[in-house]
C-alpha positions as CSV (number, residue, x, y, z in Angstrom):
1,M,8.0,5.3,-10.0
2,F,9.8,8.1,-11.5
3,L,13.0,5.7,-11.2
4,Q,11.5,3.3,-13.1
5,V,10.6,5.7,-15.9
6,W,13.5,7.4,-16.2
7,D,15.3,3.7,-16.9
8,N,12.8,3.2,-19.4
9,A,12.9,6.6,-21.2
10,Q,17.0,6.3,-21.7
11,D,15.8,6.7,-25.4
12,L,13.4,9.2,-25.2
13,P,15.4,12.5,-24.4
14,R,11.9,14.5,-24.6
15,L,10.1,12.7,-22.1
16,Q,13.6,12.8,-20.1
17,N,13.7,16.3,-20.0
18,D,9.9,16.5,-18.7
19,L,10.8,14.0,-16.1
20,A,13.7,16.4,-14.8
21,K,11.5,19.2,-14.4
22,K,9.2,16.9,-12.7
23,I,11.6,15.4,-10.4
24,A,13.0,19.0,-9.4
25,V,9.4,20.1,-8.3
26,V,8.2,16.7,-6.3
27,T,11.8,17.0,-4.6
28,R,11.2,20.6,-3.7
29,L,8.0,20.0,-2.6
30,V,7.9,16.7,-0.1
31,S,8.7,16.9,2.8
32,W,11.8,14.1,3.3
33,Q,13.5,12.1,5.8
34,S,17.4,11.3,6.2
35,Q,16.4,7.6,5.0
36,D,15.4,8.8,1.7
37,I,18.5,10.4,1.1
38,D,19.6,6.7,-1.5
39,V,16.7,7.4,-3.2
40,I,17.2,11.3,-4.0
41,Q,20.9,10.4,-4.2
42,R,19.7,8.4,-7.6
43,H,17.8,11.1,-8.7
44,Y,20.7,13.3,-8.3
45,N,22.9,10.9,-10.0
46,N,20.4,10.3,-13.1
47,L,20.2,13.9,-13.8
48,K,23.7,14.9,-13.0
49,A,25.1,11.8,-15.8
50,G,22.2,13.8,-18.3
51,N,23.8,17.1,-17.7
52,F,20.2,18.0,-16.3
53,P,20.5,21.5,-14.3
54,Q,17.5,20.2,-12.8
55,A,20.5,18.1,-10.7
56,D,21.6,21.5,-8.7
57,T,18.0,21.8,-7.0
58,V,18.2,17.9,-6.4
59,E,21.5,17.9,-5.0
60,S,20.5,21.1,-2.4
61,V,17.7,18.9,-1.2
62,I,20.0,16.4,-0.5
63,Q,22.5,18.7,1.5
64,D,19.7,20.3,3.4
65,L,18.6,16.7,4.6
66,R,22.0,15.9,5.4
67,S,22.6,18.8,7.9
68,T,19.4,18.3,9.3
69,K,20.7,14.9,10.0
70,R,24.0,16.0,11.7
71,G,21.7,18.7,13.8
72,V,22.8,21.8,11.9
73,K,20.1,23.1,9.2
74,I,22.6,24.9,6.3
75,S,20.9,26.9,3.4
76,P,22.2,25.8,-0.3
77,S,23.9,28.8,-0.6
78,D,25.5,28.7,3.1
79,W,26.9,25.1,1.9
80,K,28.3,26.4,-0.9
81,S,30.0,29.3,-0.1
82,R,31.2,27.8,3.0
83,N,33.0,24.8,0.8
84,Q,34.4,27.1,-1.9
85,T,38.4,26.8,-2.0
86,K,39.4,30.0,-0.8
87,Q,43.1,31.6,-2.2
88,S,45.2,32.4,0.9
89,P,46.5,35.8,1.1
90,L,49.9,34.1,1.3
91,D,49.0,32.0,-1.6
92,K,49.3,35.3,-3.7
93,D,52.3,36.4,-5.6
């Protein structure tokens, strides 16, 4: 339902802002299954395209689902720290 309302609210920034907040809350509260990733990804894409900060919340849920799907549960903070580019000591001047 959020996806339908989002599509119809393109010219209503206050409504989209309210929806972004509600999407983040619902995304965190629902027990999602790995088959739900596509739907959640669509919400993430919409929020990211609109530069809504709630995109980070939705992204962390997606990452949790993907890690659970692989059989490894990694927290969002662990995932981010593991995926940050680190400079090698050999790269220093």
